[in-house]
mmCIF file of the N, C-alpha and C atoms, coordinates in Angstrom:
data_MODEL
# 
_entry.id   MODEL 
# 
loop_
_atom_site.group_PDB 
_atom_site.id 
_atom_site.type_symbol 
_atom_site.label_atom_id 
_atom_site.label_alt_id 
_atom_site.label_comp_id 
_atom_site.label_asym_id 
_atom_site.label_entity_id 
_atom_site.label_seq_id 
_atom_site.pdbx_PDB_ins_code 
_atom_site.Cartn_x 
_atom_site.Cartn_y 
_atom_site.Cartn_z 
_atom_site.occupancy 
_atom_site.B_iso_or_equiv 
_atom_site.pdbx_formal_charge 
_atom_site.auth_seq_id 
_atom_site.auth_comp_id 
_atom_site.auth_asym_id 
_atom_site.auth_atom_id 
_atom_site.pdbx_PDB_model_num 
ATOM 1   N N  . LEU A 1 1  ? 0.560   -1.066  0.135   1.00 0.00 ? 1  LEU A N  1 
ATOM 2   C CA . LEU A 1 1  ? 0.388   -0.007  0.091   1.00 0.00 ? 1  LEU A CA 1 
ATOM 3   C C  . LEU A 1 1  ? 0.892   1.413   0.090   1.00 0.00 ? 1  LEU A C  1 
ATOM 4   N N  . ALA A 1 2  ? 2.280   1.134   0.226   1.00 0.00 ? 2  ALA A N  1 
ATOM 5   C CA . ALA A 1 2  ? 2.990   2.020   0.056   1.00 0.00 ? 2  ALA A CA 1 
ATOM 6   C C  . ALA A 1 2  ? 2.863   3.409   -1.056  1.00 0.00 ? 2  ALA A C  1 
ATOM 7   N N  . GLN A 1 3  ? 2.237   2.753   -1.887  1.00 0.00 ? 3  GLN A N  1 
ATOM 8   C CA . GLN A 1 3  ? 1.910   2.950   -3.323  1.00 0.00 ? 3  GLN A CA 1 
ATOM 9   C C  . GLN A 1 3  ? 0.605   4.155   -3.258  1.00 0.00 ? 3  GLN A C  1 
ATOM 10  N N  . GLY A 1 4  ? -0.322  4.019   -2.349  1.00 0.00 ? 4  GLY A N  1 
ATOM 11  C CA . GLY A 1 4  ? -1.208  4.680   -2.606  1.00 0.00 ? 4  GLY A CA 1 
ATOM 12  C C  . GLY A 1 4  ? -2.328  3.963   -2.551  1.00 0.00 ? 4  GLY A C  1 
ATOM 13  N N  . ILE A 1 5  ? -3.745  4.294   -2.410  1.00 0.00 ? 5  ILE A N  1 
ATOM 14  C CA . ILE A 1 5  ? -5.137  3.237   -2.677  1.00 0.00 ? 5  ILE A CA 1 
ATOM 15  C C  . ILE A 1 5  ? -5.131  3.405   -3.910  1.00 0.00 ? 5  ILE A C  1 
ATOM 16  N N  . ARG A 1 6  ? -4.901  4.116   -4.955  1.00 0.00 ? 6  ARG A N  1 
ATOM 17  C CA . ARG A 1 6  ? -5.320  3.998   -6.454  1.00 0.00 ? 6  ARG A CA 1 
ATOM 18  C C  . ARG A 1 6  ? -5.238  2.711   -6.942  1.00 0.00 ? 6  ARG A C  1 
ATOM 19  N N  . GLY A 1 7  ? -6.050  2.117   -7.632  1.00 0.00 ? 7  GLY A N  1 
ATOM 20  C CA . GLY A 1 7  ? -6.021  0.785   -8.077  1.00 0.00 ? 7  GLY A CA 1 
ATOM 21  C C  . GLY A 1 7  ? -6.593  -0.346  -7.085  1.00 0.00 ? 7  GLY A C  1 
ATOM 22  N N  . ARG A 1 8  ? -6.674  0.141   -6.195  1.00 0.00 ? 8  ARG A N  1 
ATOM 23  C CA . ARG A 1 8  ? -7.228  -1.162  -5.063  1.00 0.00 ? 8  ARG A CA 1 
ATOM 24  C C  . ARG A 1 8  ? -8.745  -0.831  -4.861  1.00 0.00 ? 8  ARG A C  1 
ATOM 25  N N  . PHE A 1 9  ? -9.285  -1.614  -4.038  1.00 0.00 ? 9  PHE A N  1 
ATOM 26  C CA . PHE A 1 9  ? -10.941 -1.620  -3.833  1.00 0.00 ? 9  PHE A CA 1 
ATOM 27  C C  . PHE A 1 9  ? -11.372 -2.240  -2.430  1.00 0.00 ? 9  PHE A C  1 
ATOM 28  N N  . ALA A 1 10 ? -11.964 -1.332  -1.707  1.00 0.00 ? 10 ALA A N  1 
ATOM 29  C CA . ALA A 1 10 ? -12.431 -1.841  -0.759  1.00 0.00 ? 10 ALA A CA 1 
ATOM 30  C C  . ALA A 1 10 ? -13.978 -2.738  -1.131  1.00 0.00 ? 10 ALA A C  1 
ATOM 31  N N  . SER A 1 11 ? -14.097 -3.555  0.101   1.00 0.00 ? 11 SER A N  1 
ATOM 32  C CA . SER A 1 11 ? -15.669 -4.302  -0.103  1.00 0.00 ? 11 SER A CA 1 
ATOM 33  C C  . SER A 1 11 ? -15.658 -5.189  1.241   1.00 0.00 ? 11 SER A C  1 
ATOM 34  N N  . GLY A 1 12 ? -16.715 -4.127  1.843   1.00 0.00 ? 12 GLY A N  1 
ATOM 35  C CA . GLY A 1 12 ? -16.629 -4.973  3.450   1.00 0.00 ? 12 GLY A CA 1 
ATOM 36  C C  . GLY A 1 12 ? -15.807 -4.078  4.101   1.00 0.00 ? 12 GLY A C  1 
ATOM 37  N N  . GLN A 1 13 ? -15.244 -5.381  4.774   1.00 0.00 ? 13 GLN A N  1 
ATOM 38  C CA . GLN A 1 13 ? -13.932 -4.964  5.813   1.00 0.00 ? 13 GLN A CA 1 
ATOM 39  C C  . GLN A 1 13 ? -12.765 -5.415  5.020   1.00 0.00 ? 13 GLN A C  1 
ATOM 40  N N  . SER A 1 14 ? -12.861 -5.399  3.789   1.00 0.00 ? 14 SER A N  1 
ATOM 41  C CA . SER A 1 14 ? -11.475 -6.018  2.998   1.00 0.00 ? 14 SER A CA 1 
ATOM 42  C C  . SER A 1 14 ? -10.917 -4.824  1.961   1.00 0.00 ? 14 SER A C  1 
ATOM 43  N N  . LEU A 1 15 ? -9.957  -4.954  1.449   1.00 0.00 ? 15 LEU A N  1 
ATOM 44  C CA . LEU A 1 15 ? -8.987  -4.243  0.729   1.00 0.00 ? 15 LEU A CA 1 
ATOM 45  C C  . LEU A 1 15 ? -8.345  -5.048  -0.039  1.00 0.00 ? 15 LEU A C  1 
ATOM 46  N N  . PHE A 1 16 ? -8.623  -5.209  -1.491  1.00 0.00 ? 16 PHE A N  1 
ATOM 47  C CA . PHE A 1 16 ? -8.421  -5.960  -2.365  1.00 0.00 ? 16 PHE A CA 1 
ATOM 48  C C  . PHE A 1 16 ? -7.193  -5.213  -3.319  1.00 0.00 ? 16 PHE A C  1 
ATOM 49  N N  . ALA A 1 17 ? -5.837  -5.821  -3.563  1.00 0.00 ? 17 ALA A N  1 
ATOM 50  C CA . ALA A 1 17 ? -5.083  -5.114  -4.413  1.00 0.00 ? 17 ALA A CA 1 
ATOM 51  C C  . ALA A 1 17 ? -4.130  -6.235  -5.160  1.00 0.00 ? 17 ALA A C  1 
ATOM 52  N N  . ALA A 1 18 ? -3.673  -5.748  -6.350  1.00 0.00 ? 18 ALA A N  1 
ATOM 53  C CA . ALA A 1 18 ? -2.944  -6.512  -7.148  1.00 0.00 ? 18 ALA A CA 1 
ATOM 54  C C  . ALA A 1 18 ? -1.633  -6.092  -6.657  1.00 0.00 ? 18 ALA A C  1 
ATOM 55  N N  . THR A 1 19 ? -1.012  -7.448  -6.808  1.00 0.00 ? 19 THR A N  1 
ATOM 56  C CA . THR A 1 19 ? 0.701   -7.493  -7.020  1.00 0.00 ? 19 THR A CA 1 
ATOM 57  C C  . THR A 1 19 ? 1.281   -8.244  -7.777  1.00 0.00 ? 19 THR A C  1 
ATOM 58  N N  . ASP A 1 20 ? 2.681   -7.967  -7.834  1.00 0.00 ? 20 ASP A N  1 
ATOM 59  C CA . ASP A 1 20 ? 3.211   -9.481  -9.006  1.00 0.00 ? 20 ASP A CA 1 
ATOM 60  C C  . ASP A 1 20 ? 2.911   -10.645 -8.889  1.00 0.00 ? 20 ASP A C  1 
ATOM 61  N N  . GLU A 1 21 ? 2.403   -11.012 -7.747  1.00 0.00 ? 21 GLU A N  1 
ATOM 62  C CA . GLU A 1 21 ? 2.389   -12.559 -7.365  1.00 0.00 ? 21 GLU A CA 1 
ATOM 63  C C  . GLU A 1 21 ? 0.598   -12.823 -7.540  1.00 0.00 ? 21 GLU A C  1 
ATOM 64  N N  . GLY A 1 22 ? -0.442  -11.953 -7.580  1.00 0.00 ? 22 GLY A N  1 
ATOM 65  C CA . GLY A 1 22 ? -1.769  -12.114 -7.401  1.00 0.00 ? 22 GLY A CA 1 
ATOM 66  C C  . GLY A 1 22 ? -2.573  -11.088 -6.913  1.00 0.00 ? 22 GLY A C  1 
ATOM 67  N N  . ILE A 1 23 ? -3.616  -11.245 -6.818  1.00 0.00 ? 23 ILE A N  1 
ATOM 68  C CA . ILE A 1 23 ? -4.544  -10.349 -6.138  1.00 0.00 ? 23 ILE A CA 1 
ATOM 69  C C  . ILE A 1 23 ? -4.457  -10.797 -4.626  1.00 0.00 ? 23 ILE A C  1 
ATOM 70  N N  . VAL A 1 24 ? -4.568  -9.845  -3.613  1.00 0.00 ? 24 VAL A N  1 
ATOM 71  C CA . VAL A 1 24 ? -4.430  -10.175 -2.315  1.00 0.00 ? 24 VAL A CA 1 
ATOM 72  C C  . VAL A 1 24 ? -5.399  -9.415  -1.526  1.00 0.00 ? 24 VAL A C  1 
ATOM 73  N N  . ARG A 1 25 ? -5.948  -9.977  -0.667  1.00 0.00 ? 25 ARG A N  1 
ATOM 74  C CA . ARG A 1 25 ? -6.995  -9.414  0.392   1.00 0.00 ? 25 ARG A CA 1 
ATOM 75  C C  . ARG A 1 25 ? -6.300  -9.032  1.508   1.00 0.00 ? 25 ARG A C  1 
ATOM 76  N N  . ILE A 1 26 ? -6.534  -7.765  1.813   1.00 0.00 ? 26 ILE A N  1 
ATOM 77  C CA . ILE A 1 26 ? -6.002  -7.170  3.380   1.00 0.00 ? 26 ILE A CA 1 
ATOM 78  C C  . ILE A 1 26 ? -7.013  -6.777  4.178   1.00 0.00 ? 26 ILE A C  1 
ATOM 79  N N  . THR A 1 27 ? -7.008  -7.420  5.593   1.00 0.00 ? 27 THR A N  1 
ATOM 80  C CA . THR A 1 27 ? -7.806  -6.935  6.367   1.00 0.00 ? 27 THR A CA 1 
ATOM 81  C C  . THR A 1 27 ? -7.289  -6.252  7.908   1.00 0.00 ? 27 THR A C  1 
ATOM 82  N N  . VAL A 1 28 ? -7.872  -5.862  8.433   1.00 0.00 ? 28 VAL A N  1 
ATOM 83  C CA . VAL A 1 28 ? -7.273  -5.178  9.715   1.00 0.00 ? 28 VAL A CA 1 
ATOM 84  C C  . VAL A 1 28 ? -7.351  -6.261  10.974  1.00 0.00 ? 28 VAL A C  1 
ATOM 85  N N  . GLU A 1 29 ? -6.423  -6.642  11.606  1.00 0.00 ? 29 GLU A N  1 
ATOM 86  C CA . GLU A 1 29 ? -6.410  -7.608  12.422  1.00 0.00 ? 29 GLU A CA 1 
ATOM 87  C C  . GLU A 1 29 ? -5.376  -7.127  14.022  1.00 0.00 ? 29 GLU A C  1 
ATOM 88  N N  . ALA A 1 30 ? -6.177  -6.799  14.632  1.00 0.00 ? 30 ALA A N  1 
ATOM 89  C CA . ALA A 1 30 ? -5.393  -6.380  16.408  1.00 0.00 ? 30 ALA A CA 1 
ATOM 90  C C  . ALA A 1 30 ? -4.915  -4.819  15.739  1.00 0.00 ? 30 ALA A C  1 
ATOM 91  N N  . GLY A 1 31 ? -5.774  -4.014  15.088  1.00 0.00 ? 31 GLY A N  1 
ATOM 92  C CA . GLY A 1 31 ? -5.403  -2.815  14.583  1.00 0.00 ? 31 GLY A CA 1 
ATOM 93  C C  . GLY A 1 31 ? -4.274  -2.629  13.414  1.00 0.00 ? 31 GLY A C  1 
ATOM 94  N N  . ASP A 1 32 ? -3.737  -3.800  13.158  1.00 0.00 ? 32 ASP A N  1 
ATOM 95  C CA . ASP A 1 32 ? -2.826  -3.612  11.868  1.00 0.00 ? 32 ASP A CA 1 
ATOM 96  C C  . ASP A 1 32 ? -3.185  -4.224  10.783  1.00 0.00 ? 32 ASP A C  1 
ATOM 97  N N  . LEU A 1 33 ? -2.840  -4.018  9.374   1.00 0.00 ? 33 LEU A N  1 
ATOM 98  C CA . LEU A 1 33 ? -3.141  -4.355  8.064   1.00 0.00 ? 33 LEU A CA 1 
ATOM 99  C C  . LEU A 1 33 ? -2.430  -5.527  7.856   1.00 0.00 ? 33 LEU A C  1 
ATOM 100 N N  . ARG A 1 34 ? -3.250  -6.817  7.716   1.00 0.00 ? 34 ARG A N  1 
ATOM 101 C CA . ARG A 1 34 ? -2.574  -7.933  7.501   1.00 0.00 ? 34 ARG A CA 1 
ATOM 102 C C  . ARG A 1 34 ? -2.983  -8.680  5.900   1.00 0.00 ? 34 ARG A C  1 
ATOM 103 N N  . VAL A 1 35 ? -2.115  -9.410  5.476   1.00 0.00 ? 35 VAL A N  1 
ATOM 104 C CA . VAL A 1 35 ? -2.922  -10.011 4.361   1.00 0.00 ? 35 VAL A CA 1 
ATOM 105 C C  . VAL A 1 35 ? -3.534  -11.448 4.478   1.00 0.00 ? 35 VAL A C  1 
ATOM 106 N N  . SER A 1 36 ? -4.660  -11.314 4.142   1.00 0.00 ? 36 SER A N  1 
ATOM 107 C CA . SER A 1 36 ? -5.993  -12.498 5.213   1.00 0.00 ? 36 SER A CA 1 
ATOM 108 C C  . SER A 1 36 ? -5.781  -13.475 3.930   1.00 0.00 ? 36 SER A C  1 
ATOM 109 N N  . GLN A 1 37 ? -5.585  -13.128 2.834   1.00 0.00 ? 37 GLN A N  1 
ATOM 110 C CA . GLN A 1 37 ? -5.982  -14.050 1.836   1.00 0.00 ? 37 GLN A CA 1 
ATOM 111 C C  . GLN A 1 37 ? -5.064  -13.914 0.525   1.00 0.00 ? 37 GLN A C  1 
ATOM 112 N N  . ARG A 1 38 ? -4.483  -14.819 -0.430  1.00 0.00 ? 38 ARG A N  1 
ATOM 113 C CA . ARG A 1 38 ? -3.881  -14.588 -1.401  1.00 0.00 ? 38 ARG A CA 1 
ATOM 114 C C  . ARG A 1 38 ? -4.405  -15.518 -2.418  1.00 0.00 ? 38 ARG A C  1 
ATOM 115 N N  . PHE A 1 39 ? -4.675  -14.979 -3.508  1.00 0.00 ? 39 PHE A N  1 
ATOM 116 C CA . PHE A 1 39 ? -5.125  -15.657 -4.844  1.00 0.00 ? 39 PHE A CA 1 
ATOM 117 C C  . PHE A 1 39 ? -4.262  -15.960 -5.985  1.00 0.00 ? 39 PHE A C  1 
ATOM 118 N N  . PRO A 1 40 ? -3.144  -16.847 -5.740  1.00 0.00 ? 40 PRO A N  1 
ATOM 119 C CA . PRO A 1 40 ? -1.895  -16.663 -6.844  1.00 0.00 ? 40 PRO A CA 1 
ATOM 120 C C  . PRO A 1 40 ? -2.534  -17.702 -7.890  1.00 0.00 ? 40 PRO A C  1 
ATOM 121 N N  . ASP A 1 41 ? -3.676  -17.727 -8.227  1.00 0.00 ? 41 ASP A N  1 
ATOM 122 C CA . ASP A 1 41 ? -4.418  -17.937 -9.568  1.00 0.00 ? 41 ASP A CA 1 
ATOM 123 C C  . ASP A 1 41 ? -4.794  -17.137 -10.598 1.00 0.00 ? 41 ASP A C  1 
ATOM 124 N N  . THR A 1 42 ? -4.575  -15.596 -10.055 1.00 0.00 ? 42 THR A N  1 
ATOM 125 C CA . THR A 1 42 ? -4.955  -14.455 -10.422 1.00 0.00 ? 42 THR A CA 1 
ATOM 126 C C  . THR A 1 42 ? -3.356  -14.039 -11.262 1.00 0.00 ? 42 THR A C  1 
ATOM 127 N N  . GLU A 1 43 ? -2.286  -14.767 -10.877 1.00 0.00 ? 43 GLU A N  1 
ATOM 128 C CA . GLU A 1 43 ? -0.943  -13.999 -11.040 1.00 0.00 ? 43 GLU A CA 1 
ATOM 129 C C  . GLU A 1 43 ? -0.667  -13.875 -12.579 1.00 0.00 ? 43 GLU A C  1 
ATOM 130 N N  . PRO A 1 44 ? -1.168  -14.580 -13.363 1.00 0.00 ? 44 PRO A N  1 
ATOM 131 C CA . PRO A 1 44 ? -0.927  -14.437 -14.957 1.00 0.00 ? 44 PRO A CA 1 
ATOM 132 C C  . PRO A 1 44 ? -1.774  -13.205 -15.658 1.00 0.00 ? 44 PRO A C  1 
ATOM 133 N N  . PHE A 1 45 ? -2.814  -12.661 -14.637 1.00 0.00 ? 45 PHE A N  1 
ATOM 134 C CA . PHE A 1 45 ? -3.615  -11.623 -15.267 1.00 0.00 ? 45 PHE A CA 1 
ATOM 135 C C  . PHE A 1 45 ? -3.632  -10.123 -14.504 1.00 0.00 ? 45 PHE A C  1 
ATOM 136 N N  . VAL A 1 46 ? -2.421  -10.216 -13.672 1.00 0.00 ? 46 VAL A N  1 
ATOM 137 C CA . VAL A 1 46 ? -2.196  -8.842  -12.650 1.00 0.00 ? 46 VAL A CA 1 
ATOM 138 C C  . VAL A 1 46 ? -0.883  -8.755  -12.508 1.00 0.00 ? 46 VAL A C  1 
ATOM 139 N N  . ASP A 1 47 ? -0.418  -7.596  -12.247 1.00 0.00 ? 47 ASP A N  1 
ATOM 140 C CA . ASP A 1 47 ? 0.777   -7.094  -11.662 1.00 0.00 ? 47 ASP A CA 1 
ATOM 141 C C  . ASP A 1 47 ? 0.521   -5.874  -10.465 1.00 0.00 ? 47 ASP A C  1 
ATOM 142 N N  . GLN A 1 48 ? 1.535   -5.033  -9.886  1.00 0.00 ? 48 GLN A N  1 
ATOM 143 C CA . GLN A 1 48 ? 1.413   -4.332  -9.103  1.00 0.00 ? 48 GLN A CA 1 
ATOM 144 C C  . GLN A 1 48 ? 1.086   -3.009  -9.752  1.00 0.00 ? 48 GLN A C  1 
ATOM 145 N N  . ALA A 1 49 ? 1.004   -2.762  -10.893 1.00 0.00 ? 49 ALA A N  1 
ATOM 146 C CA . ALA A 1 49 ? 0.372   -1.647  -11.671 1.00 0.00 ? 49 ALA A CA 1 
ATOM 147 C C  . ALA A 1 49 ? -1.061  -1.677  -12.059 1.00 0.00 ? 49 ALA A C  1 
ATOM 148 N N  . THR A 1 50 ? -1.382  -2.602  -12.242 1.00 0.00 ? 50 THR A N  1 
ATOM 149 C CA . THR A 1 50 ? -2.890  -3.070  -12.267 1.00 0.00 ? 50 THR A CA 1 
ATOM 150 C C  . THR A 1 50 ? -4.059  -2.501  -11.450 1.00 0.00 ? 50 THR A C  1 
ATOM 151 N N  . GLN A 1 51 ? -5.213  -2.021  -12.333 1.00 0.00 ? 51 GLN A N  1 
ATOM 152 C CA . GLN A 1 51 ? -6.004  -1.508  -11.466 1.00 0.00 ? 51 GLN A CA 1 
ATOM 153 C C  . GLN A 1 51 ? -7.175  -2.248  -11.085 1.00 0.00 ? 51 GLN A C  1 
ATOM 154 N N  . LEU A 1 52 ? -7.584  -2.482  -10.059 1.00 0.00 ? 52 LEU A N  1 
ATOM 155 C CA . LEU A 1 52 ? -8.858  -3.004  -9.678  1.00 0.00 ? 52 LEU A CA 1 
ATOM 156 C C  . LEU A 1 52 ? -10.292 -2.530  -9.563  1.00 0.00 ? 52 LEU A C  1 
ATOM 157 N N  . LEU A 1 53 ? -11.291 -2.838  -10.122 1.00 0.00 ? 53 LEU A N  1 
ATOM 158 C CA . LEU A 1 53 ? -12.569 -2.282  -10.116 1.00 0.00 ? 53 LEU A CA 1 
ATOM 159 C C  . LEU A 1 53 ? -13.542 -3.649  -9.734  1.00 0.00 ? 53 LEU A C  1 
ATOM 160 N N  . PRO A 1 54 ? -14.256 -2.960  -8.773  1.00 0.00 ? 54 PRO A N  1 
ATOM 161 C CA . PRO A 1 54 ? -15.404 -4.008  -8.568  1.00 0.00 ? 54 PRO A CA 1 
ATOM 162 C C  . PRO A 1 54 ? -16.439 -4.378  -9.599  1.00 0.00 ? 54 PRO A C  1 
ATOM 163 N N  . GLY A 1 55 ? -17.324 -5.531  -9.901  1.00 0.00 ? 55 GLY A N  1 
ATOM 164 C CA . GLY A 1 55 ? -17.919 -5.645  -11.018 1.00 0.00 ? 55 GLY A CA 1 
ATOM 165 C C  . GLY A 1 55 ? -19.512 -6.444  -10.350 1.00 0.00 ? 55 GLY A C  1 
ATOM 166 N N  . PRO A 1 56 ? -20.019 -6.206  -10.875 1.00 0.00 ? 56 PRO A N  1 
ATOM 167 C CA . PRO A 1 56 ? -21.340 -7.365  -10.595 1.00 0.00 ? 56 PRO A CA 1 
ATOM 168 C C  . PRO A 1 56 ? -20.727 -8.919  -10.549 1.00 0.00 ? 56 PRO A C  1 
ATOM 169 N N  . ASN A 1 57 ? -20.409 -9.439  -11.256 1.00 0.00 ? 57 ASN A N  1 
ATOM 170 C CA . ASN A 1 57 ? -19.741 -10.596 -11.577 1.00 0.00 ? 57 ASN A CA 1 
ATOM 171 C C  . ASN A 1 57 ? -18.501 -11.183 -11.209 1.00 0.00 ? 57 ASN A C  1 
ATOM 172 N N  . GLY A 1 58 ? -17.580 -10.076 -10.553 1.00 0.00 ? 58 GLY A N  1 
ATOM 173 C CA . GLY A 1 58 ? -16.019 -10.433 -10.297 1.00 0.00 ? 58 GLY A CA 1 
ATOM 174 C C  . GLY A 1 58 ? -15.234 -9.187  -10.049 1.00 0.00 ? 58 GLY A C  1 
ATOM 175 N N  . ILE A 1 59 ? -13.887 -9.479  -10.344 1.00 0.00 ? 59 ILE A N  1 
ATOM 176 C CA . ILE A 1 59 ? -12.943 -8.018  -10.341 1.00 0.00 ? 59 ILE A CA 1 
ATOM 177 C C  . ILE A 1 59 ? -12.662 -7.930  -11.754 1.00 0.00 ? 59 ILE A C  1 
ATOM 178 N N  . HIS A 1 60 ? -12.564 -6.431  -12.009 1.00 0.00 ? 60 HIS A N  1 
ATOM 179 C CA . HIS A 1 60 ? -12.272 -6.275  -13.106 1.00 0.00 ? 60 HIS A CA 1 
ATOM 180 C C  . HIS A 1 60 ? -10.604 -5.546  -13.005 1.00 0.00 ? 60 HIS A C  1 
ATOM 181 N N  . ALA A 1 61 ? -9.684  -6.170  -13.679 1.00 0.00 ? 61 ALA A N  1 
ATOM 182 C CA . ALA A 1 61 ? -8.359  -5.815  -13.896 1.00 0.00 ? 61 ALA A CA 1 
ATOM 183 C C  . ALA A 1 61 ? -8.222  -5.557  -14.612 1.00 0.00 ? 61 ALA A C  1 
ATOM 184 N N  . ILE A 1 62 ? -7.461  -4.069  -14.772 1.00 0.00 ? 62 ILE A N  1 
ATOM 185 C CA . ILE A 1 62 ? -7.590  -3.261  -16.026 1.00 0.00 ? 62 ILE A CA 1 
ATOM 186 C C  . ILE A 1 62 ? -5.973  -2.930  -15.942 1.00 0.00 ? 62 ILE A C  1 
ATOM 187 N N  . SER A 1 63 ? -5.320  -3.221  -17.069 1.00 0.00 ? 63 SER A N  1 
ATOM 188 C CA . SER A 1 63 ? -3.793  -3.221  -17.229 1.00 0.00 ? 63 SER A CA 1 
ATOM 189 C C  . SER A 1 63 ? -3.261  -2.766  -18.722 1.00 0.00 ? 63 SER A C  1 
ATOM 190 N N  . GLY A 1 64 ? -2.614  -1.553  -19.029 1.00 0.00 ? 64 GLY A N  1 
ATOM 191 C CA . GLY A 1 64 ? -2.530  -1.051  -20.168 1.00 0.00 ? 64 GLY A CA 1 
ATOM 192 C C  . GLY A 1 64 ? -3.793  -1.244  -21.370 1.00 0.00 ? 64 GLY A C  1 
ATOM 193 N N  . GLN A 1 65 ? -3.879  -1.726  -22.017 1.00 0.00 ? 65 GLN A N  1 
ATOM 194 C CA . GLN A 1 65 ? -5.070  -1.487  -23.163 1.00 0.00 ? 65 GLN A CA 1 
ATOM 195 C C  . GLN A 1 65 ? -5.926  -2.993  -22.576 1.00 0.00 ? 65 GLN A C  1 
ATOM 196 N N  . ASP A 1 66 ? -5.840  -3.446  -21.790 1.00 0.00 ? 66 ASP A N  1 
ATOM 197 C CA . ASP A 1 66 ? -6.494  -4.847  -21.356 1.00 0.00 ? 66 ASP A CA 1 
ATOM 198 C C  . ASP A 1 66 ? -7.003  -4.852  -20.141 1.00 0.00 ? 66 ASP A C  1 
ATOM 199 N N  . ILE A 1 67 ? -8.872  -5.357  -20.328 1.00 0.00 ? 67 ILE A N  1 
ATOM 200 C CA . ILE A 1 67 ? -9.214  -5.333  -19.138 1.00 0.00 ? 67 ILE A CA 1 
ATOM 201 C C  . ILE A 1 67 ? -9.974  -6.866  -19.020 1.00 0.00 ? 67 ILE A C  1 
ATOM 202 N N  . THR A 1 68 ? -9.667  -7.292  -17.943 1.00 0.00 ? 68 THR A N  1 
ATOM 203 C CA . THR A 1 68 ? -9.735  -8.979  -17.911 1.00 0.00 ? 68 THR A CA 1 
ATOM 204 C C  . THR A 1 68 ? -10.907 -9.161  -16.424 1.00 0.00 ? 68 THR A C  1 
ATOM 205 N N  . LEU A 1 69 ? -12.006 -10.050 -16.414 1.00 0.00 ? 69 LEU A N  1 
ATOM 206 C CA . LEU A 1 69 ? -12.845 -10.280 -15.226 1.00 0.00 ? 69 LEU A CA 1 
ATOM 207 C C  . LEU A 1 69 ? -12.368 -11.341 -14.707 1.00 0.00 ? 69 LEU A C  1 
ATOM 208 N N  . LEU A 1 70 ? -12.007 -11.086 -13.522 1.00 0.00 ? 70 LEU A N  1 
ATOM 209 C CA . LEU A 1 70 ? -11.705 -12.247 -12.851 1.00 0.00 ? 70 LEU A CA 1 
ATOM 210 C C  . LEU A 1 70 ? -12.601 -12.730 -12.133 1.00 0.00 ? 70 LEU A C  1 
ATOM 211 N N  . ARG A 1 71 ? -13.208 -13.575 -11.486 1.00 0.00 ? 71 ARG A N  1 
ATOM 212 C CA . ARG A 1 71 ? -14.039 -14.403 -10.684 1.00 0.00 ? 71 ARG A CA 1 
ATOM 213 C C  . ARG A 1 71 ? -13.220 -15.173 -9.435  1.00 0.00 ? 71 ARG A C  1 
ATOM 214 N N  . ILE A 1 72 ? -13.179 -14.740 -8.648  1.00 0.00 ? 72 ILE A N  1 
ATOM 215 C CA . ILE A 1 72 ? -12.452 -15.254 -7.460  1.00 0.00 ? 72 ILE A CA 1 
ATOM 216 C C  . ILE A 1 72 ? -13.553 -16.066 -6.356  1.00 0.00 ? 72 ILE A C  1 
ATOM 217 N N  . LYS A 1 73 ? -13.132 -16.857 -5.961  1.00 0.00 ? 73 LYS A N  1 
ATOM 218 C CA . LYS A 1 73 ? -14.134 -17.956 -5.307  1.00 0.00 ? 73 LYS A CA 1 
ATOM 219 C C  . LYS A 1 73 ? -13.148 -18.177 -3.694  1.00 0.00 ? 73 LYS A C  1 
# 
């Protein structure tokens, strides 16, 4: 999160962010931000520069000229 909030999105009490290893879910635990879940299957579609937007059927990953709909379960 050192690069700011841009490209990440909040859902409920979670924050989703794209990394070079895939999307991560960040939650607050005992007053600290922690990666609570990793989605390594998303790695081929995102990197730390990817912007994420919530959609009704998943997460839209926007990178360069590409927009990919990701469904995370």
